[in-house]
C-alpha positions in Angstrom: 40.8 25.5 -3.5 44.4 26.0 -2.4 47.2 25.7 -4.9 50.5 24.0 -4.2 53.6 25.2 -6.0 56.4 22.7 -6.3 59.7 24.3 -7.0 62.9 22.7 -8.3 66.0 23.9 -10.0 65.5 21.2 -12.6 62.2 20.1 -14.0 62.1 18.1 -17.2 58.6 18.3 -18.7 58.8 16.5 -22.0 56.5 19.3 -23.4 58.3 20.6 -26.5 56.7 24.0 -25.9 58.4 24.2 -22.5 61.1 21.5 -22.2 62.4 22.7 -18.8 60.9 24.5 -15.9 61.5 25.5 -12.3 58.0 25.4 -10.8 54.7 23.4 -11.1 51.5 24.8 -9.7 48.9 22.1 -8.8 45.2 22.4 -8.1 42.6 19.7 -7.8 45.3 17.1 -8.6 46.1 18.6 -12.0 48.8 20.9 -13.3 47.5 24.5 -13.2 50.7 26.2 -14.4 54.3 25.1 -15.3 57.3 27.2 -16.2 59.7 29.6 -14.7 59.1 29.9 -10.9 58.8 33.7 -11.1 56.1 33.4 -13.8 54.2 30.6 -12.0 54.2 32.5 -8.7 53.0 35.6 -10.4 50.1 33.7 -12.0 48.9 32.4 -8.6 49.7 35.4 -6.5 46.0 36.2 -5.9 45.0 32.6 -5.3 45.6 31.0 -1.9 48.7 28.9 -2.3 51.6 27.2 -0.6 55.1 26.7 -1.8 56.8 23.3 -1.5 60.6 23.5 -1.7 61.3 19.9 -0.6 62.6 19.0 -4.0 64.4 22.2 -4.8 67.8 20.5 -5.3 66.4 17.4 -6.9 65.2 16.7 -10.4 61.6 16.4 -11.3 60.5 14.3 -14.3 57.1 13.1 -15.5 56.0 10.1 -13.4 57.3 6.8 -14.6 54.7 4.5 -16.1 55.5 0.8 -16.0 53.4 -0.3 -19.0 54.0 -4.1 -18.7 54.2 -5.6 -15.3 52.1 -7.7 -12.9 51.6 -5.7 -9.8 49.4 -8.2 -8.0 51.6 -11.2 -8.7 54.8 -9.2 -7.8 53.3 -8.3 -4.4 52.0 -11.8 -3.7 55.3 -13.5 -4.6 57.1 -11.4 -1.9 55.7 -14.0 0.5 56.9 -17.1 -1.1 60.4 -18.7 -1.4 62.7 -16.8 -3.8 64.6 -19.3 -6.0 66.1 -17.0 -8.6 69.8 -16.6 -9.4 70.0 -12.9 -8.5 69.2 -11.3 -5.2 65.7 -9.8 -5.1 64.3 -6.8 -3.2 61.2 -7.4 -1.2 58.4 -4.9 -0.6 59.5 -4.4 3.1 63.0 -3.4 2.0 64.7 -6.7 2.8 66.7 -8.6 0.2 66.1 -12.2 -0.6 69.4 -13.9 -1.4 69.7 -15.6 -4.8 70.4 -19.3 -5.3 73.7 -19.8 -7.1 73.4 -23.6 -7.2 70.5 -26.1 -7.6 71.4 -27.5 -4.1 70.6 -24.1 -2.6 67.2 -24.3 -4.3 66.5 -27.7 -2.8 67.7 -26.5 0.7 65.5 -23.4 0.6 62.4 -25.5 -0.4 63.2 -27.9 2.5 63.2 -24.9 4.9 59.7 -24.0 3.5 58.5 -27.6 4.0 59.6 -27.5 7.6 57.3 -24.6 8.4 54.6 -25.3 6.0 50.9 -25.2 7.0 47.7 -25.6 5.1 46.6 -27.5 2.0 48.4 -25.6 -0.7 51.7 -26.9 -2.1 55.0 -25.5 -0.9 55.7 -22.9 -3.6 58.8 -21.1 -4.9 59.4 -18.7 -7.7 62.3 -17.6 -9.9 64.2 -20.7 -10.8 65.8 -20.7 -14.2 67.8 -23.6 -15.6 69.9 -21.4 -18.0 71.8 -20.1 -15.0 72.6 -23.6 -13.8 74.1 -25.0 -17.1 70.7 -26.1 -18.3 70.1 -28.2 -15.2 66.3 -28.3 -14.8 64.2 -29.5 -11.9 62.5 -32.9 -12.1 59.9 -34.5 -9.9 62.7 -36.6 -8.5 64.7 -33.5 -7.5 61.6 -32.1 -5.8 60.8 -35.5 -4.2 64.0 -35.0 -2.3 62.5 -31.9 -0.8 59.5 -33.9 0.3 57.9 -37.2 -0.6 54.6 -36.3 1.1 54.1 -32.5 0.9 53.2 -31.2 -2.6 56.0 -28.9 -4.0 55.5 -26.6 -6.9 58.2 -24.3 -8.4 57.6 -21.6 -11.0 60.3 -20.7 -13.6 61.4 -17.1 -13.6 59.7 -16.5 -16.9 56.3 -17.6 -15.6 55.9 -19.9 -18.6 57.3 -23.1 -17.0 56.6 -25.0 -13.8 58.1 -27.9 -11.9 56.3 -30.2 -9.4 57.1 -33.2 -7.2 55.3 -36.6 -7.3 53.1 -35.6 -4.4 51.7 -32.7 -6.3 51.3 -34.7 -9.5 49.3 -37.3 -7.6 47.1 -34.6 -6.1 46.5 -33.0 -9.5 45.9 -36.5 -11.0 48.7 -36.0 -13.6 49.8 -39.4 -14.9 51.2 -41.0 -18.0 47.6 -40.9 -19.4 47.6 -37.1 -19.3 47.8 -35.9 -22.9 47.7 -32.1 -22.6 50.3 -30.3 -24.6 53.2 -29.0 -22.5 53.4 -32.0 -20.1 57.0 -33.1 -20.6 57.4 -36.9 -20.4 60.4 -39.2 -20.3 61.1 -42.0 -22.7 58.7 -44.4 -20.9 55.9 -41.8 -21.2 55.9 -40.8 -17.5 55.6 -37.1 -16.6 59.1 -35.8 -15.5 57.5 -33.0 -13.4 58.1 -30.2 -15.9 55.2 -28.3 -17.4 55.2 -25.7 -20.2 52.8 -22.9 -21.2 49.1 -24.0 -21.3 49.9 -27.1 -19.1 50.5 -24.7 -16.2 46.7 -24.7 -15.7 47.0 -28.4 -14.7 49.4 -27.8 -11.9 47.8 -24.6 -10.6 44.2 -25.9 -10.7 42.5 -25.8 -7.3 45.4 -24.1 -5.6 45.2 -20.7 -3.9 48.7 -19.7 -4.8 48.9 -15.9 -5.4 45.2 -15.6 -4.5 45.7 -15.5 -0.7 45.6 -12.2 1.2 44.7 -10.1 -1.9 45.0 -6.8 -0.1 48.5 -7.5 1.2 49.5 -8.6 -2.4 48.1 -5.4 -3.9 49.8 -3.1 -1.3 53.1 -4.9 -1.6 53.1 -4.8 -5.4 52.3 -1.1 -5.2 55.1 -0.5 -2.7 57.6 -2.1 -5.0 56.4 0.1 -7.9 56.5 3.3 -5.9 60.0 2.6 -4.5 61.1 2.4 -8.2 59.6 5.7 -9.0 56.4 4.6 -10.7 53.3 6.7 -10.5 51.4 4.4 -12.8 51.8 0.6 -12.7 50.2 -2.1 -14.8 48.8 -5.5 -14.3 49.0 -7.1 -17.7 47.2 -10.5 -17.8 44.8 -10.2 -14.9 41.9 -12.5 -14.1 39.6 -9.5 -13.8 36.7 -11.1 -11.8 36.0 -12.6 -8.5 36.7 -11.7 -4.8 40.4 -11.0 -5.2 39.8 -8.7 -8.1 37.1 -6.8 -6.2 39.5 -6.4 -3.3 42.1 -5.1 -5.7 39.7 -2.6 -7.2 38.7 -1.3 -3.8 42.2 -1.0 -2.4 43.6 0.7 -5.6 40.8 3.3 -5.7 41.7 4.4 -2.1 43.2 7.9 -1.6 46.2 6.4 0.1 47.1 4.1 -2.7 50.5 5.3 -4.1 50.1 4.4 -7.8 47.5 4.4 -10.5 46.9 1.0 -12.0 46.1 0.1 -15.6 45.0 -3.5 -15.8 44.5 -5.9 -18.7 42.1 -8.8 -18.5 43.7 -11.9 -19.9 41.2 -13.1 -22.5 42.6 -16.7 -22.7 42.4 -17.3 -19.0 39.0 -15.7 -18.6 37.5 -17.5 -21.6 37.8 -20.7 -19.6 35.2 -19.3 -17.2 33.1 -17.0 -19.3 31.3 -17.6 -22.6 32.3 -15.5 -25.5 29.3 -13.2 -25.3 29.5 -12.9 -21.5 33.2 -12.1 -21.5 32.7 -9.3 -24.0 29.9 -7.9 -21.9 32.0 -8.3 -18.7 35.1 -6.4 -20.0 32.8 -3.7 -21.5 31.4 -3.2 -18.0 34.9 -3.0 -16.5 35.8 -0.4 -19.1 32.8 1.7 -18.1 33.6 1.3 -14.4 37.1 2.6 -14.8 38.3 5.4 -12.6 41.4 7.7 -13.0 43.1 5.5 -10.4 42.1 2.0 -11.5 41.3 1.6 -15.1 40.8 -1.1 -17.7 43.5 -0.9 -20.4 44.3 -3.1 -23.3 43.1 -6.7 -23.3 45.8 -9.3 -23.2 46.5 -12.3 -25.5 49.5 -14.6 -25.2 50.8 -15.9 -28.6 53.9 -17.7 -27.6 56.2 -18.5 -24.7 59.7 -17.6 -23.3 62.9 -17.5 -25.4 65.2 -18.5 -22.5 62.7 -21.2 -21.7 62.8 -22.4 -25.3 59.0 -22.1 -25.7 58.9 -18.9 -27.7 58.1 -19.2 -31.4 61.1 -18.4 -33.5 61.4 -18.2 -37.3 63.8 -20.4 -39.2 66.3 -21.7 -38.2 64.8 -21.8 -34.7 66.9 -22.4 -31.6 70.6 -23.3 -31.4 71.0 -27.0 -30.4 68.2 -29.4 -29.7 66.4 -27.7 -26.8 63.3 -26.7 -28.8 60.0 -26.8 -27.1 58.6 -23.9 -29.1 54.9 -23.1 -28.7 52.9 -21.0 -31.1 50.0 -20.7 -28.8 48.0 -18.5 -31.0 48.5 -18.3 -34.8 47.2 -15.6 -37.1 43.8 -17.3 -37.8 43.2 -17.9 -34.1 44.1 -14.3 -33.2 41.8 -13.0 -36.0 38.9 -15.0 -34.6 39.6 -14.0 -30.9 40.6 -10.4 -31.3 38.1 -9.2 -33.9 35.0 -9.0 -31.6 36.9 -6.9 -29.1 38.5 -4.7 -31.8 35.1 -4.0 -33.2 33.9 -3.1 -29.7 36.7 -0.4 -29.5 39.1 -2.3 -27.3 42.9 -2.2 -27.6 44.8 -5.5 -27.9 48.1 -6.2 -26.2 49.6 -9.4 -27.7 52.5 -11.2 -26.1 55.1 -12.1 -28.8 58.6 -12.9 -27.7 59.7 -14.8 -30.8 59.8 -13.3 -34.3 57.4 -16.0 -35.6 54.8 -15.0 -33.0 55.4 -11.4 -34.0 54.8 -12.2 -37.6 51.6 -14.1 -36.9 50.3 -11.3 -34.7 51.0 -8.7 -37.4 49.3 -10.8 -40.0 46.2 -11.0 -37.7 46.2 -7.2 -37.0 46.6 -6.3 -40.7 43.7 -8.6 -41.6 41.5 -7.2 -38.8 42.2 -3.6 -39.8 41.6 -4.3 -43.4 38.2 -5.8 -42.6 37.3 -3.4 -39.8 39.2 -0.2 -40.1 39.4 1.8 -36.9 41.5 4.9 -36.4 43.8 5.3 -33.4 43.3 1.6 -32.2 46.8 1.5 -30.6 47.1 -2.3 -30.6 50.4 -3.3 -29.0 52.9 -6.1 -29.2 54.3 -7.1 -25.8 58.1 -7.9 -25.4 58.4 -8.1 -29.2 62.0 -9.1 -28.6 63.0 -10.4 -31.9 61.2 -8.2 -34.3 63.1 -7.4 -37.5 63.3 -4.0 -39.3 60.7 -5.1 -41.8 58.4 -6.0 -38.9 58.9 -2.6 -37.3 58.1 -1.0 -40.6 54.9 -3.0 -40.8 54.0 -2.0 -37.2 54.5 1.6 -38.1 52.2 1.3 -41.2 49.6 -0.4 -39.1 49.8 2.0 -36.1 50.9 -0.8 -33.8 53.1 0.1 -30.7 56.0 -2.0 -29.3 56.4 -2.5 -25.6 60.0 -3.7 -25.4 61.4 -5.9 -22.6 64.7 -4.0 -22.4 65.7 -5.6 -19.1 66.1 -8.8 -20.9 69.3 -7.5 -22.6 71.1 -7.6 -19.3 69.6 -10.6 -17.6 69.5 -13.0 -20.6 71.5 -11.3 -23.3 74.5 -13.6 -22.9 72.3 -16.7 -22.9 70.7 -15.7 -26.2 74.1 -14.8 -27.7 75.6 -18.1 -26.8 72.8 -20.7 -26.4 69.4 -19.9 -27.7 69.8 -17.9 -30.9 73.5 -17.1 -31.5 75.2 -13.7 -31.7 73.9 -12.7 -35.1 70.2 -12.8 -34.1 70.6 -11.9 -30.5 72.2 -8.5 -31.3 68.8 -7.3 -32.7 66.8 -8.2 -29.6 64.7 -5.4 -28.1 65.7 -3.2 -30.9 64.6 0.2 -29.6 66.6 2.4 -32.0 65.3 0.4 -35.0 61.8 0.7 -33.8 62.1 4.5 -33.3 63.7 4.9 -36.7 60.8 3.1 -38.3 58.3 5.4 -36.5 57.0 3.0 -33.9 56.0 4.3 -30.5 57.8 2.3 -27.8 57.8 1.8 -24.1 60.4 -0.1 -22.0 59.3 -2.5 -19.3 60.5 -5.0 -16.6 57.6 -7.5 -16.8 57.9 -7.7 -13.0 58.2 -10.1 -11.2 60.2 -11.7 -14.1 62.7 -8.9 -13.5 62.4 -6.3 -10.7 60.3 -3.2 -11.5 62.8 -0.4 -12.1 62.2 2.1 -15.0 65.7 3.6 -14.5 67.2 0.2 -15.0 65.1 -0.3 -18.1 66.4 3.0 -19.4 69.9 1.9 -18.6 69.5 -1.3 -20.5 68.1 0.4 -23.6 70.7 3.2 -23.6 73.8 0.9 -23.0 72.7 -2.6 -24.1 75.2 -4.2 -21.7 74.9 -7.8 -20.7 75.9 -9.5 -17.5 79.3 -10.2 -18.9 79.8 -6.6 -20.0 79.3 -7.4 -23.7 77.5 -4.6 -25.7 74.7 -6.5 -27.5 73.9 -4.7 -30.7 75.5 -1.3 -30.2 73.6 0.0 -33.3 70.4 -0.2 -31.3 71.4 1.9 -28.4 69.1 4.9 -27.8 69.7 8.2 -26.0 68.8 8.9 -22.4 66.2 11.4 -23.7 64.6 8.8 -25.9 64.6 6.3 -23.0 63.0 8.8 -20.6 60.3 9.5 -23.2 59.7 5.7 -23.5 59.0 5.2 -19.8 56.8 8.2 -19.5 55.1 9.6 -22.6 55.6 6.5 -24.7 54.0 4.4 -22.0 51.2 6.8 -21.6 50.5 6.6 -25.3 50.5 2.8 -25.2 48.0 2.8 -22.4 45.9 5.4 -24.3 46.3 8.0 -21.6 48.8 10.4 -23.1 46.1 13.1 -23.0 46.3 12.9 -19.2 49.7 11.4 -18.3 53.3 11.1 -19.4 54.4 14.7 -19.5 54.2 17.8 -17.3 51.7 20.0 -19.1 48.8 22.2 -18.0 45.7 20.2 -17.6 47.4 16.8 -17.1 47.4 15.0 -13.8 50.2 16.2 -11.5 52.1 12.9 -11.5 55.8 13.2 -11.2 58.9 11.3 -10.1 61.6 13.0 -8.1 65.2 11.9 -8.8 68.5 12.6 -7.1 70.3 13.4 -10.4 69.5 14.4 -14.0 69.0 11.3 -16.2 69.8 13.4 -19.3 73.2 14.6 -18.2 74.7 11.8 -16.1 77.1 9.3 -17.5 74.8 6.8 -19.3 76.4 3.9 -17.4 75.2 5.4 -14.1 71.5 5.8 -15.1 70.5 2.8 -13.1 72.2 4.2 -10.0 70.2 7.5 -9.8 68.3 7.5 -6.5 64.5 7.9 -6.4 63.7 10.6 -3.9 60.0 10.3 -4.1 56.8 10.4 -6.2 53.8 12.6 -6.4 50.4 11.4 -7.7 47.6 13.9 -8.4 49.7 16.5 -6.6 50.0 14.5 -3.4 53.2 13.2 -2.1 53.2 9.4 -1.8 56.5 8.8 -0.1 59.3 10.4 1.9 
């Protein structure tokens, strides 16, 4: 079969035996040779080959791997009202303008009501009270949008929702509803705000995010590809049903531009499957994995969102009195739920934003490993935003990885410094340098659609630790550009248990690489986020112009 030789004046391989190169030879989607162009061409001289010089003046790096995102949801949300504070790029290249004021949120929803069709509620995503002086949305606010049409808004974190009276009536949510997370006023009436597990009440029997699954999958992949990703993730997927089967079929197509590692959400799926049936189901999914669409770690959610005041923090908790902290899964519950899957050889990815949730998860993992030792388990903590040095030391001892939400430093760093935790605790958030010093393998992620998928921006955040206001939050925890590049490539590959096939440009690995307009290791660190993505190559095939 023919060989393609990609030449570039700058190839960063992340292979310590050959850190830089000027050519990569590809056959059957894998790297056949990598090194100096003269040596590579000499090795293939008697094999039919073509030379590709399209990237000669660009910089080739290992393909970016977004190890914590929500590809399907990101693509689906492109087609709903954007209510976030910042502008947001859509899959088609357009930009949705941000809402600087609550009045703009109301006006945008009114526009949606005017053109609304069907039975589902009018839906918007991205609202966050912390950017509006804590001004939340109540059912009375949303009743001003429509008294008759159900209206539902999702907070930017994905952990909180807001609904109008029409939607509450449709969902039969009243003063008699006693589910945790239903916020009520002094008289016991629901105010229209719902936290964490109560989201199931407002989403029940709606088709939000489930409509037009193929469009959602392709748009989510387009956003990831535009950001330079060659592998994307869907962490917390309901991995069953027609939408999932559509997802699987589309993602396995030769024209699909990214590999997908997906994580079944055990909490959500356990509402439909019995314990034994769910274990059997995810075991089948693992066996049916392909190199393009594969079952990765299983997902658990232990707490909520820090800026939503629903994450579980250790003493002294939150600043002020806005504490709705939820420890959704404590250590004992995690032990009970995770153990059967650990024994079956699965990897666990546990969402822990607050340090109390991190502590509970580490206690659970330590117990499980003591009772059921298993080498190379690679259990992970997701976001892991407030972990202390002692927690990272414990993670290193247990072999637990940290998938750090670096983008949070820019988007919410000032909020945490002044309103949720205070400057002393906020300066240690997403502590990449501390984690690396302790010997913990890390990745950096966007949690898209919470923030836009953009590995270069995630690198910029971890390297500079600059907030919206320009404050450097915890300068001691800045990492180098080389460490950040490793985190979004080889570190991510390790955390998805695919570092034997992905994450660096080495012979035998898949020929997945990202093409950049400048060298991330030599530019001014403050310009990392501005490096243009020229294209991506997956299994040796170009996916974009």
